[in-house]
Structure formats: C-alpha cells, structure tokens
CHARMM internal coordinates of N, CA and C (Angstrom, degrees):
IC EDIT
DIST 1 N 1 CA 1.4522
DIST 1 CA 1 C 1.5294
ANGL 1 N 1 CA 1 C 108.11
DIST 1 C 2 N 1.3054
ANGL 1 CA 1 C 2 N 116.80
DIHE 1 N 1 CA 1 C 2 N 131.05
DIST 2 N 2 CA 1.4609
ANGL 1 C 2 N 2 CA 120.90
DIHE 1 CA 1 C 2 N 2 CA 177.67
DIST 2 CA 2 C 1.5293
ANGL 2 N 2 CA 2 C 110.19
DIHE 1 C 2 N 2 CA 2 C -78.59
DIST 2 C 3 N 1.3174
ANGL 2 CA 2 C 3 N 115.38
DIHE 2 N 2 CA 2 C 3 N 166.58
DIST 3 N 3 CA 1.4622
ANGL 2 C 3 N 3 CA 119.63
DIHE 2 CA 2 C 3 N 3 CA 177.02
DIST 3 CA 3 C 1.5279
ANGL 3 N 3 CA 3 C 110.49
DIHE 2 C 3 N 3 CA 3 C -60.72
DIST 3 C 4 N 1.3271
ANGL 3 CA 3 C 4 N 116.59
DIHE 3 N 3 CA 3 C 4 N -42.76
DIST 4 N 4 CA 1.4713
ANGL 3 C 4 N 4 CA 120.58
DIHE 3 CA 3 C 4 N 4 CA -179.64
DIST 4 CA 4 C 1.5272
ANGL 4 N 4 CA 4 C 110.93
DIHE 3 C 4 N 4 CA 4 C -61.96
DIST 4 C 5 N 1.3250
ANGL 4 CA 4 C 5 N 116.37
DIHE 4 N 4 CA 4 C 5 N -41.80
DIST 5 N 5 CA 1.4691
ANGL 4 C 5 N 5 CA 120.23
DIHE 4 CA 4 C 5 N 5 CA 178.57
DIST 5 CA 5 C 1.5250
ANGL 5 N 5 CA 5 C 110.75
DIHE 4 C 5 N 5 CA 5 C -65.20
DIST 5 C 6 N 1.3371
ANGL 5 CA 5 C 6 N 116.13
DIHE 5 N 5 CA 5 C 6 N -42.69
DIST 6 N 6 CA 1.4585
ANGL 5 C 6 N 6 CA 119.88
DIHE 5 CA 5 C 6 N 6 CA -179.81
DIST 6 CA 6 C 1.5193
ANGL 6 N 6 CA 6 C 110.32
DIHE 5 C 6 N 6 CA 6 C -63.06
DIST 6 C 7 N 1.3421
ANGL 6 CA 6 C 7 N 116.52
DIHE 6 N 6 CA 6 C 7 N -46.65
DIST 7 N 7 CA 1.4573
ANGL 6 C 7 N 7 CA 120.44
DIHE 6 CA 6 C 7 N 7 CA -179.93
DIST 7 CA 7 C 1.5213
ANGL 7 N 7 CA 7 C 111.75
DIHE 6 C 7 N 7 CA 7 C -62.19
DIST 7 C 8 N 1.3226
ANGL 7 CA 7 C 8 N 116.68
DIHE 7 N 7 CA 7 C 8 N -39.59
DIST 8 N 8 CA 1.4681
ANGL 7 C 8 N 8 CA 120.90
DIHE 7 CA 7 C 8 N 8 CA 178.32
DIST 8 CA 8 C 1.5281
ANGL 8 N 8 CA 8 C 110.18
DIHE 7 C 8 N 8 CA 8 C -61.71
DIST 8 C 9 N 1.3153
ANGL 8 CA 8 C 9 N 116.66
DIHE 8 N 8 CA 8 C 9 N -47.13
DIST 9 N 9 CA 1.4642
ANGL 8 C 9 N 9 CA 120.19
DIHE 8 CA 8 C 9 N 9 CA -179.31
DIST 9 CA 9 C 1.5240
ANGL 9 N 9 CA 9 C 111.12
DIHE 8 C 9 N 9 CA 9 C -66.80
DIST 9 C 10 N 1.3236
ANGL 9 CA 9 C 10 N 117.45
DIHE 9 N 9 CA 9 C 10 N -42.13
DIST 10 N 10 CA 1.4637
ANGL 9 C 10 N 10 CA 121.27
DIHE 9 CA 9 C 10 N 10 CA 178.62
DIST 10 CA 10 C 1.5250
ANGL 10 N 10 CA 10 C 110.30
DIHE 9 C 10 N 10 CA 10 C -60.80
DIST 10 C 11 N 1.3403
ANGL 10 CA 10 C 11 N 116.06
DIHE 10 N 10 CA 10 C 11 N -47.12
DIST 11 N 11 CA 1.4635
ANGL 10 C 11 N 11 CA 120.47
DIHE 10 CA 10 C 11 N 11 CA 179.27
DIST 11 CA 11 C 1.5267
ANGL 11 N 11 CA 11 C 110.88
DIHE 10 C 11 N 11 CA 11 C -60.06
DIST 11 C 12 N 1.3041
ANGL 11 CA 11 C 12 N 115.55
DIHE 11 N 11 CA 11 C 12 N -42.43
DIST 12 N 12 CA 1.4718
ANGL 11 C 12 N 12 CA 120.23
DIHE 11 CA 11 C 12 N 12 CA 179.31
DIST 12 CA 12 C 1.5256
ANGL 12 N 12 CA 12 C 110.45
DIHE 11 C 12 N 12 CA 12 C -61.84
DIST 12 C 13 N 1.3092
ANGL 12 CA 12 C 13 N 116.44
DIHE 12 N 12 CA 12 C 13 N -42.59
DIST 13 N 13 CA 1.4688
ANGL 12 C 13 N 13 CA 121.12
DIHE 12 CA 12 C 13 N 13 CA -178.63
DIST 13 CA 13 C 1.5259
ANGL 13 N 13 CA 13 C 112.55
DIHE 12 C 13 N 13 CA 13 C -63.39
DIST 13 C 14 N 1.3491
ANGL 13 CA 13 C 14 N 116.72
DIHE 13 N 13 CA 13 C 14 N -33.67
DIST 14 N 14 CA 1.4614
ANGL 13 C 14 N 14 CA 118.47
DIHE 13 CA 13 C 14 N 14 CA -178.66
DIST 14 CA 14 C 1.5319
ANGL 14 N 14 CA 14 C 112.87
DIHE 13 C 14 N 14 CA 14 C -98.12
DIST 14 C 15 N 1.3208
ANGL 14 CA 14 C 15 N 115.80
DIHE 14 N 14 CA 14 C 15 N 1.30
DIST 15 N 15 CA 1.4613
ANGL 14 C 15 N 15 CA 120.04
DIHE 14 CA 14 C 15 N 15 CA 171.90
DIST 15 CA 15 C 1.5202
ANGL 15 N 15 CA 15 C 115.75
DIHE 14 C 15 N 15 CA 15 C 82.40
DIST 15 C 16 N 1.3333
ANGL 15 CA 15 C 16 N 116.77
DIHE 15 N 15 CA 15 C 16 N 32.16
DIST 16 N 16 CA 1.4645
ANGL 15 C 16 N 16 CA 120.22
DIHE 15 CA 15 C 16 N 16 CA 176.35
DIST 16 CA 16 C 1.5256
ANGL 16 N 16 CA 16 C 108.84
DIHE 15 C 16 N 16 CA 16 C -130.37
DIST 16 C 17 N 1.3316
ANGL 16 CA 16 C 17 N 116.24
DIHE 16 N 16 CA 16 C 17 N 167.13
DIST 17 N 17 CA 1.4523
ANGL 16 C 17 N 17 CA 120.72
DIHE 16 CA 16 C 17 N 17 CA 175.41
DIST 17 CA 17 C 1.5257
ANGL 17 N 17 CA 17 C 109.44
DIHE 16 C 17 N 17 CA 17 C -79.74
DIST 17 C 18 N 1.3061
ANGL 17 CA 17 C 18 N 116.40
DIHE 17 N 17 CA 17 C 18 N 140.71
DIST 18 N 18 CA 1.4622
ANGL 17 C 18 N 18 CA 121.09
DIHE 17 CA 17 C 18 N 18 CA 174.98
DIST 18 CA 18 C 1.5235
ANGL 18 N 18 CA 18 C 108.68
DIHE 17 C 18 N 18 CA 18 C -73.08
DIST 18 C 19 N 1.3215
ANGL 18 CA 18 C 19 N 117.95
DIHE 18 N 18 CA 18 C 19 N 148.94
DIST 19 N 19 CA 1.4617
ANGL 18 C 19 N 19 CA 119.35
DIHE 18 CA 18 C 19 N 19 CA 178.00
DIST 19 CA 19 C 1.5196
ANGL 19 N 19 CA 19 C 110.82
DIHE 18 C 19 N 19 CA 19 C -69.37
DIST 19 C 20 N 1.3151
ANGL 19 CA 19 C 20 N 115.16
DIHE 19 N 19 CA 19 C 20 N 149.33
DIST 20 N 20 CA 1.4538
ANGL 19 C 20 N 20 CA 120.19
DIHE 19 CA 19 C 20 N 20 CA 175.32
DIST 20 CA 20 C 1.5208
ANGL 20 N 20 CA 20 C 110.76
DIHE 19 C 20 N 20 CA 20 C -77.57
DIST 20 C 21 N 1.3123
ANGL 20 CA 20 C 21 N 116.62
DIHE 20 N 20 CA 20 C 21 N 174.69
DIST 21 N 21 CA 1.4669
ANGL 20 C 21 N 21 CA 122.12
DIHE 20 CA 20 C 21 N 21 CA -176.73
DIST 21 CA 21 C 1.5296
ANGL 21 N 21 CA 21 C 112.33
DIHE 20 C 21 N 21 CA 21 C -57.69
DIST 21 C 22 N 1.3329
ANGL 21 CA 21 C 22 N 116.94
DIHE 21 N 21 CA 21 C 22 N -44.99
DIST 22 N 22 CA 1.4659
ANGL 21 C 22 N 22 CA 120.72
DIHE 21 CA 21 C 22 N 22 CA -179.83
DIST 22 CA 22 C 1.5255
ANGL 22 N 22 CA 22 C 111.07
DIHE 21 C 22 N 22 CA 22 C -65.56
DIST 22 C 23 N 1.3156
ANGL 22 CA 22 C 23 N 116.35
DIHE 22 N 22 CA 22 C 23 N -41.01
DIST 23 N 23 CA 1.4627
ANGL 22 C 23 N 23 CA 119.92
DIHE 22 CA 22 C 23 N 23 CA 178.97
DIST 23 CA 23 C 1.5251
ANGL 23 N 23 CA 23 C 111.08
DIHE 22 C 23 N 23 CA 23 C -65.51
DIST 23 C 24 N 1.3205
ANGL 23 CA 23 C 24 N 117.34
DIHE 23 N 23 CA 23 C 24 N -38.24
DIST 24 N 24 CA 1.4674
ANGL 23 C 24 N 24 CA 120.72
DIHE 23 CA 23 C 24 N 24 CA 176.53
DIST 24 CA 24 C 1.5255
ANGL 24 N 24 CA 24 C 109.55
DIHE 23 C 24 N 24 CA 24 C -59.99
DIST 24 C 25 N 1.3238
ANGL 24 CA 24 C 25 N 117.68
DIHE 24 N 24 CA 24 C 25 N -42.35
DIST 25 N 25 CA 1.4636
ANGL 24 C 25 N 25 CA 121.20
DIHE 24 CA 24 C 25 N 25 CA 178.89
DIST 25 CA 25 C 1.5196
ANGL 25 N 25 CA 25 C 111.28
DIHE 24 C 25 N 25 CA 25 C -60.74
DIST 25 C 26 N 1.3211
ANGL 25 CA 25 C 26 N 117.43
DIHE 25 N 25 CA 25 C 26 N -40.93
DIST 26 N 26 CA 1.4705
ANGL 25 C 26 N 26 CA 121.26
DIHE 25 CA 25 C 26 N 26 CA 179.44
DIST 26 CA 26 C 1.5253
ANGL 26 N 26 CA 26 C 110.60
DIHE 25 C 26 N 26 CA 26 C -68.51
DIST 26 C 27 N 1.3231
ANGL 26 CA 26 C 27 N 117.23
DIHE 26 N 26 CA 26 C 27 N -39.36
DIST 27 N 27 CA 1.4674
ANGL 26 C 27 N 27 CA 121.02
DIHE 26 CA 26 C 27 N 27 CA 176.82
DIST 27 CA 27 C 1.5258
ANGL 27 N 27 CA 27 C 109.89
DIHE 26 C 27 N 27 CA 27 C -61.69
DIST 27 C 28 N 1.3288
ANGL 27 CA 27 C 28 N 116.48
DIHE 27 N 27 CA 27 C 28 N -43.12
DIST 28 N 28 CA 1.4613
ANGL 27 C 28 N 28 CA 120.47
DIHE 27 CA 27 C 28 N 28 CA 178.68
DIST 28 CA 28 C 1.5310
ANGL 28 N 28 CA 28 C 111.34
DIHE 27 C 28 N 28 CA 28 C -65.44
DIST 28 C 29 N 1.3233
ANGL 28 CA 28 C 29 N 117.08
DIHE 28 N 28 CA 28 C 29 N -31.68
DIST 29 N 29 CA 1.4575
ANGL 28 C 29 N 29 CA 120.55
DIHE 28 CA 28 C 29 N 29 CA 176.22
DIST 29 CA 29 C 1.5283
ANGL 29 N 29 CA 29 C 110.50
DIHE 28 C 29 N 29 CA 29 C -65.80
DIST 29 C 30 N 1.3267
ANGL 29 CA 29 C 30 N 116.37
DIHE 29 N 29 CA 29 C 30 N -42.83
DIST 30 N 30 CA 1.4628
ANGL 29 C 30 N 30 CA 120.99
DIHE 29 CA 29 C 30 N 30 CA 176.01
DIST 30 CA 30 C 1.5296
ANGL 30 N 30 CA 30 C 109.91
DIHE 29 C 30 N 30 CA 30 C -61.38
DIST 30 C 31 N 1.3098
ANGL 30 CA 30 C 31 N 116.78
DIHE 30 N 30 CA 30 C 31 N -46.53
DIST 31 N 31 CA 1.4670
ANGL 30 C 31 N 31 CA 120.92
DIHE 30 CA 30 C 31 N 31 CA 179.71
DIST 31 CA 31 C 1.5266
ANGL 31 N 31 CA 31 C 110.80
DIHE 30 C 31 N 31 CA 31 C -60.70
DIST 31 C 32 N 1.3246
ANGL 31 CA 31 C 32 N 117.10
DIHE 31 N 31 CA 31 C 32 N -39.70
DIST 32 N 32 CA 1.4645
ANGL 31 C 32 N 32 CA 121.08
DIHE 31 CA 31 C 32 N 32 CA 179.59
DIST 32 CA 32 C 1.5209
ANGL 32 N 32 CA 32 C 111.44
DIHE 31 C 32 N 32 CA 32 C -64.44
DIST 32 C 33 N 1.3305
ANGL 32 CA 32 C 33 N 117.10
DIHE 32 N 32 CA 32 C 33 N -41.20
DIST 33 N 33 CA 1.4705
ANGL 32 C 33 N 33 CA 120.42
DIHE 32 CA 32 C 33 N 33 CA 177.07
DIST 33 CA 33 C 1.5243
ANGL 33 N 33 CA 33 C 110.00
DIHE 32 C 33 N 33 CA 33 C -56.47
DIST 33 C 34 N 1.3270
ANGL 33 CA 33 C 34 N 116.19
DIHE 33 N 33 CA 33 C 34 N -47.10
DIST 34 N 34 CA 1.4651
ANGL 33 C 34 N 34 CA 120.32
DIHE 33 CA 33 C 34 N 34 CA -178.54
DIST 34 CA 34 C 1.5228
ANGL 34 N 34 CA 34 C 111.48
DIHE 33 C 34 N 34 CA 34 C -67.37
DIST 34 C 35 N 1.3109
ANGL 34 CA 34 C 35 N 117.24
DIHE 34 N 34 CA 34 C 35 N -44.00
DIST 35 N 35 CA 1.4595
ANGL 34 C 35 N 35 CA 121.54
DIHE 34 CA 34 C 35 N 35 CA -176.06
DIST 35 CA 35 C 1.5216
ANGL 35 N 35 CA 35 C 112.50
DIHE 34 C 35 N 35 CA 35 C -69.50
DIST 35 C 36 N 1.3277
ANGL 35 CA 35 C 36 N 117.22
DIHE 35 N 35 CA 35 C 36 N -34.90
DIST 36 N 36 CA 1.4579
ANGL 35 C 36 N 36 CA 119.78
DIHE 35 CA 35 C 36 N 36 CA -176.53
DIST 36 CA 36 C 1.5221
ANGL 36 N 36 CA 36 C 113.35
DIHE 35 C 36 N 36 CA 36 C -84.56
DIST 36 C 37 N 1.3208
ANGL 36 CA 36 C 37 N 117.19
DIHE 36 N 36 CA 36 C 37 N -15.47
DIST 37 N 37 CA 1.4622
ANGL 36 C 37 N 37 CA 119.08
DIHE 36 CA 36 C 37 N 37 CA -179.97
DIST 37 CA 37 C 1.5231
ANGL 37 N 37 CA 37 C 112.29
DIHE 36 C 37 N 37 CA 37 C -108.61
DIST 37 C 38 N 1.3163
ANGL 37 CA 37 C 38 N 116.59
DIHE 37 N 37 CA 37 C 38 N 3.52
DIST 38 N 38 CA 1.4576
ANGL 37 C 38 N 38 CA 121.61
DIHE 37 CA 37 C 38 N 38 CA -178.81
DIST 38 CA 38 C 1.5217
ANGL 38 N 38 CA 38 C 107.48
DIHE 37 C 38 N 38 CA 38 C -153.69
DIST 38 C 39 N 1.3052
ANGL 38 CA 38 C 39 N 115.53
DIHE 38 N 38 CA 38 C 39 N -157.34
DIST 39 N 39 CA 1.4576
ANGL 38 C 39 N 39 CA 119.82
DIHE 38 CA 38 C 39 N 39 CA 173.47
DIST 39 CA 39 C 1.5254
ANGL 39 N 39 CA 39 C 108.72
DIHE 38 C 39 N 39 CA 39 C -76.93
DIST 39 C 40 N 1.3098
ANGL 39 CA 39 C 40 N 116.72
DIHE 39 N 39 CA 39 C 40 N 151.98
DIST 40 N 40 CA 1.4685
ANGL 39 C 40 N 40 CA 121.12
DIHE 39 CA 39 C 40 N 40 CA -176.92
DIST 40 CA 40 C 1.5255
ANGL 40 N 40 CA 40 C 112.35
DIHE 39 C 40 N 40 CA 40 C -58.93
DIST 40 C 41 N 1.3182
ANGL 40 CA 40 C 41 N 116.99
DIHE 40 N 40 CA 40 C 41 N -29.78
DIST 41 N 41 CA 1.4679
ANGL 40 C 41 N 41 CA 119.58
DIHE 40 CA 40 C 41 N 41 CA -179.13
DIST 41 CA 41 C 1.5220
ANGL 41 N 41 CA 41 C 112.27
DIHE 40 C 41 N 41 CA 41 C -64.91
DIST 41 C 42 N 1.3306
ANGL 41 CA 41 C 42 N 117.63
DIHE 41 N 41 CA 41 C 42 N -16.59
DIST 42 N 42 CA 1.4625
ANGL 41 C 42 N 42 CA 119.82
DIHE 41 CA 41 C 42 N 42 CA 178.22
DIST 42 CA 42 C 1.5222
ANGL 42 N 42 CA 42 C 111.79
DIHE 41 C 42 N 42 CA 42 C -67.80
DIST 42 C 43 N 1.3341
ANGL 42 CA 42 C 43 N 117.56
DIHE 42 N 42 CA 42 C 43 N -25.21
DIST 43 N 43 CA 1.4679
ANGL 42 C 43 N 43 CA 120.61
DIHE 42 CA 42 C 43 N 43 CA -175.00
DIST 43 CA 43 C 1.5250
ANGL 43 N 43 CA 43 C 113.64
DIHE 42 C 43 N 43 CA 43 C -60.25
DIST 43 C 44 N 1.3394
ANGL 43 CA 43 C 44 N 119.79
DIHE 43 N 43 CA 43 C 44 N -56.65
DIST 44 N 44 CA 1.4647
ANGL 43 C 44 N 44 CA 117.52
DIHE 43 CA 43 C 44 N 44 CA -178.39
DIST 44 CA 44 C 1.5199
ANGL 44 N 44 CA 44 C 112.79
DIHE 43 C 44 N 44 CA 44 C -67.57
DIST 44 C 45 N 1.3320
ANGL 44 CA 44 C 45 N 116.45
DIHE 44 N 44 CA 44 C 45 N -32.64
DIST 45 N 45 CA 1.4645
ANGL 44 C 45 N 45 CA 118.75
DIHE 44 CA 44 C 45 N 45 CA -179.94
DIST 45 CA 45 C 1.5270
ANGL 45 N 45 CA 45 C 110.49
DIHE 44 C 45 N 45 CA 45 C -70.50
DIST 45 C 46 N 1.3348
ANGL 45 CA 45 C 46 N 117.46
DIHE 45 N 45 CA 45 C 46 N -38.20
DIST 46 N 46 CA 1.4659
ANGL 45 C 46 N 46 CA 120.42
DIHE 45 CA 45 C 46 N 46 CA 176.52
DIST 46 CA 46 C 1.5240
ANGL 46 N 46 CA 46 C 110.59
DIHE 45 C 46 N 46 CA 46 C -61.40
DIST 46 C 47 N 1.3304
ANGL 46 CA 46 C 47 N 116.73
DIHE 46 N 46 CA 46 C 47 N -40.25
DIST 47 N 47 CA 1.4706
ANGL 46 C 47 N 47 CA 120.07
DIHE 46 CA 46 C 47 N 47 CA 177.91
DIST 47 CA 47 C 1.5185
ANGL 47 N 47 CA 47 C 110.88
DIHE 46 C 47 N 47 CA 47 C -64.73
DIST 47 C 48 N 1.3142
ANGL 47 CA 47 C 48 N 117.19
DIHE 47 N 47 CA 47 C 48 N -39.35
DIST 48 N 48 CA 1.4715
ANGL 47 C 48 N 48 CA 121.21
DIHE 47 CA 47 C 48 N 48 CA 178.65
DIST 48 CA 48 C 1.5285
ANGL 48 N 48 CA 48 C 109.82
DIHE 47 C 48 N 48 CA 48 C -65.13
DIST 48 C 49 N 1.3445
ANGL 48 CA 48 C 49 N 116.34
DIHE 48 N 48 CA 48 C 49 N -46.63
DIST 49 N 49 CA 1.4678
ANGL 48 C 49 N 49 CA 120.04
DIHE 48 CA 48 C 49 N 49 CA 178.97
DIST 49 CA 49 C 1.5286
ANGL 49 N 49 CA 49 C 109.56
DIHE 48 C 49 N 49 CA 49 C -60.85
DIST 49 C 50 N 1.3227
ANGL 49 CA 49 C 50 N 116.49
DIHE 49 N 49 CA 49 C 50 N -44.79
DIST 50 N 50 CA 1.4599
ANGL 49 C 50 N 50 CA 120.48
DIHE 49 CA 49 C 50 N 50 CA 179.02
DIST 50 CA 50 C 1.5164
ANGL 50 N 50 CA 50 C 112.26
DIHE 49 C 50 N 50 CA 50 C -59.00
DIST 50 C 51 N 1.3164
ANGL 50 CA 50 C 51 N 116.51
DIHE 50 N 50 CA 50 C 51 N -42.18
DIST 51 N 51 CA 1.4682
ANGL 50 C 51 N 51 CA 120.43
DIHE 50 CA 50 C 51 N 51 CA 179.02
DIST 51 CA 51 C 1.5217
ANGL 51 N 51 CA 51 C 110.86
DIHE 50 C 51 N 51 CA 51 C -63.03
DIST 51 C 52 N 1.3033
ANGL 51 CA 51 C 52 N 116.65
DIHE 51 N 51 CA 51 C 52 N -39.46
DIST 52 N 52 CA 1.4672
ANGL 51 C 52 N 52 CA 120.04
DIHE 51 CA 51 C 52 N 52 CA 179.05
DIST 52 CA 52 C 1.5216
ANGL 52 N 52 CA 52 C 111.76
DIHE 51 C 52 N 52 CA 52 C -64.63
DIST 52 C 53 N 1.3353
ANGL 52 CA 52 C 53 N 116.56
DIHE 52 N 52 CA 52 C 53 N -30.76
DIST 53 N 53 CA 1.4639
ANGL 52 C 53 N 53 CA 120.33
DIHE 52 CA 52 C 53 N 53 CA -178.08
DIST 53 CA 53 C 1.5236
ANGL 53 N 53 CA 53 C 112.44
DIHE 52 C 53 N 53 CA 53 C -73.58
DIST 53 C 54 N 1.3338
ANGL 53 CA 53 C 54 N 116.09
DIHE 53 N 53 CA 53 C 54 N -23.58
DIST 54 N 54 CA 1.4612
ANGL 53 C 54 N 54 CA 122.63
DIHE 53 CA 53 C 54 N 54 CA -176.84
DIST 54 CA 54 C 1.5303
ANGL 54 N 54 CA 54 C 113.23
DIHE 53 C 54 N 54 CA 54 C 63.62
DIST 54 C 55 N 1.3306
ANGL 54 CA 54 C 55 N 116.45
DIHE 54 N 54 CA 54 C 55 N 17.68
DIST 55 N 55 CA 1.4604
ANGL 54 C 55 N 55 CA 120.21
DIHE 54 CA 54 C 55 N 55 CA 176.33
DIST 55 CA 55 C 1.5253
ANGL 55 N 55 CA 55 C 108.78
DIHE 54 C 55 N 55 CA 55 C -78.88
DIST 55 C 56 N 1.3279
ANGL 55 CA 55 C 56 N 117.96
DIHE 55 N 55 CA 55 C 56 N 153.61
DIST 56 N 56 CA 1.4696
ANGL 55 C 56 N 56 CA 120.93
DIHE 55 CA 55 C 56 N 56 CA 177.93
DIST 56 CA 56 C 1.5347
ANGL 56 N 56 CA 56 C 110.64
DIHE 55 C 56 N 56 CA 56 C -63.27
DIST 56 C 57 N 1.3185
ANGL 56 CA 56 C 57 N 115.97
DIHE 56 N 56 CA 56 C 57 N 148.86
DIST 57 N 57 CA 1.4628
ANGL 56 C 57 N 57 CA 120.56
DIHE 56 CA 56 C 57 N 57 CA -179.04
DIST 57 CA 57 C 1.5215
ANGL 57 N 57 CA 57 C 112.15
DIHE 56 C 57 N 57 CA 57 C -57.09
DIST 57 C 58 N 1.3206
ANGL 57 CA 57 C 58 N 117.73
DIHE 57 N 57 CA 57 C 58 N -40.02
DIST 58 N 58 CA 1.4677
ANGL 57 C 58 N 58 CA 120.81
DIHE 57 CA 57 C 58 N 58 CA 179.43
DIST 58 CA 58 C 1.5274
ANGL 58 N 58 CA 58 C 110.33
DIHE 57 C 58 N 58 CA 58 C -56.64
DIST 58 C 59 N 1.3131
ANGL 58 CA 58 C 59 N 116.87
DIHE 58 N 58 CA 58 C 59 N -44.49
DIST 59 N 59 CA 1.4659
ANGL 58 C 59 N 59 CA 121.07
DIHE 58 CA 58 C 59 N 59 CA -179.91
DIST 59 CA 59 C 1.5262
ANGL 59 N 59 CA 59 C 110.70
DIHE 58 C 59 N 59 CA 59 C -66.89
DIST 59 C 60 N 1.3185
ANGL 59 CA 59 C 60 N 117.01
DIHE 59 N 59 CA 59 C 60 N -40.86
DIST 60 N 60 CA 1.4666
ANGL 59 C 60 N 60 CA 120.60
DIHE 59 CA 59 C 60 N 60 CA 179.31
DIST 60 CA 60 C 1.5239
ANGL 60 N 60 CA 60 C 111.10
DIHE 59 C 60 N 60 CA 60 C -63.47
DIST 60 C 61 N 1.3194
ANGL 60 CA 60 C 61 N 117.32
DIHE 60 N 60 CA 60 C 61 N -41.36
DIST 61 N 61 CA 1.4645
ANGL 60 C 61 N 61 CA 121.09
DIHE 60 CA 60 C 61 N 61 CA 179.00
DIST 61 CA 61 C 1.5310
ANGL 61 N 61 CA 61 C 109.77
DIHE 60 C 61 N 61 CA 61 C -64.73
DIST 61 C 62 N 1.3232
ANGL 61 CA 61 C 62 N 116.83
DIHE 61 N 61 CA 61 C 62 N -41.32
DIST 62 N 62 CA 1.4614
ANGL 61 C 62 N 62 CA 121.12
DIHE 61 CA 61 C 62 N 62 CA 177.59
DIST 62 CA 62 C 1.5307
ANGL 62 N 62 CA 62 C 110.65
DIHE 61 C 62 N 62 CA 62 C -61.54
DIST 62 C 63 N 1.3120
ANGL 62 CA 62 C 63 N 117.04
DIHE 62 N 62 CA 62 C 63 N -45.43
DIST 63 N 63 CA 1.4651
ANGL 62 C 63 N 63 CA 121.60
DIHE 62 CA 62 C 63 N 63 CA 179.07
DIST 63 CA 63 C 1.5254
ANGL 63 N 63 CA 63 C 110.30
DIHE 62 C 63 N 63 CA 63 C -63.23
DIST 63 C 64 N 1.3259
ANGL 63 CA 63 C 64 N 116.89
DIHE 63 N 63 CA 63 C 64 N -42.79
DIST 64 N 64 CA 1.4638
ANGL 63 C 64 N 64 CA 120.10
DIHE 63 CA 63 C 64 N 64 CA 178.98
DIST 64 CA 64 C 1.5154
ANGL 64 N 64 CA 64 C 110.90
DIHE 63 C 64 N 64 CA 64 C -61.26
DIST 64 C 65 N 1.3204
ANGL 64 CA 64 C 65 N 117.63
DIHE 64 N 64 CA 64 C 65 N -37.84
DIST 65 N 65 CA 1.4585
ANGL 64 C 65 N 65 CA 121.56
DIHE 64 CA 64 C 65 N 65 CA 177.26
DIST 65 CA 65 C 1.5218
ANGL 65 N 65 CA 65 C 111.53
DIHE 64 C 65 N 65 CA 65 C -64.62
DIST 65 C 66 N 1.3329
ANGL 65 CA 65 C 66 N 116.73
DIHE 65 N 65 CA 65 C 66 N -39.17
DIST 66 N 66 CA 1.4697
ANGL 65 C 66 N 66 CA 120.27
DIHE 65 CA 65 C 66 N 66 CA 177.12
DIST 66 CA 66 C 1.5181
ANGL 66 N 66 CA 66 C 110.63
DIHE 65 C 66 N 66 CA 66 C -64.52
DIST 66 C 67 N 1.3162
ANGL 66 CA 66 C 67 N 116.63
DIHE 66 N 66 CA 66 C 67 N -41.69
DIST 67 N 67 CA 1.4684
ANGL 66 C 67 N 67 CA 120.33
DIHE 66 CA 66 C 67 N 67 CA 178.79
DIST 67 CA 67 C 1.5270
ANGL 67 N 67 CA 67 C 109.65
DIHE 66 C 67 N 67 CA 67 C -61.98
DIST 67 C 68 N 1.3171
ANGL 67 CA 67 C 68 N 116.90
DIHE 67 N 67 CA 67 C 68 N -42.25
DIST 68 N 68 CA 1.4698
ANGL 67 C 68 N 68 CA 121.41
DIHE 67 CA 67 C 68 N 68 CA 179.75
DIST 68 CA 68 C 1.5230
ANGL 68 N 68 CA 68 C 110.94
DIHE 67 C 68 N 68 CA 68 C -61.19
DIST 68 C 69 N 1.3264
ANGL 68 CA 68 C 69 N 117.20
DIHE 68 N 68 CA 68 C 69 N -38.94
DIST 69 N 69 CA 1.4681
ANGL 68 C 69 N 69 CA 121.22
DIHE 68 CA 68 C 69 N 69 CA -176.60
DIST 69 CA 69 C 1.5255
ANGL 69 N 69 CA 69 C 112.92
DIHE 68 C 69 N 69 CA 69 C -81.47
DIST 69 C 70 N 1.3184
ANGL 69 CA 69 C 70 N 117.85
DIHE 69 N 69 CA 69 C 70 N -11.28
DIST 70 N 70 CA 1.4778
ANGL 69 C 70 N 70 CA 118.95
DIHE 69 CA 69 C 70 N 70 CA -177.35
DIST 70 CA 70 C 1.5004
ANGL 70 N 70 CA 70 C 112.84
DIHE 69 C 70 N 70 CA 70 C -82.02
END
COOR INIT
IC SEED 1 N 1 CA 1 C
IC BUILD
C-alpha cells in the first residue's frame, strides 16, 4: 500500500477528505521545520497541533520557522 492509498483509506475511515498532493507537500514542509529544529518526534505532534488550530498551512510553516529561529 502506498502512502497516498493509506492516507486515502485512513481519511475515509474517519470521515474526512484526504489531502491532495500539494497539501501533502506543505504538511511535510511543516513536519520538516519541526524535525530539523528540534527532536524528530516534534514533527507529527506539530502537525497535530497545527491541525487543531485550523490555521492555514502557510501560516503554520511561517510560525514554525519563527520558532526555529528563536
């Protein structure tokens, strides 16, 4: 099973739309900001926190960059 297939099935199971290819790239960018400026475990948790905030990915990536530089 590919990552895209897994994400599609997971999204379907929880009743939401799976992210598109471009959105996945932005999510991975957010995860990379967290993982490269902290411990790797920060990446999935940062994505979870970001999702809870409902802020746009662009804003979350910008905020993550500020946190990295502080």
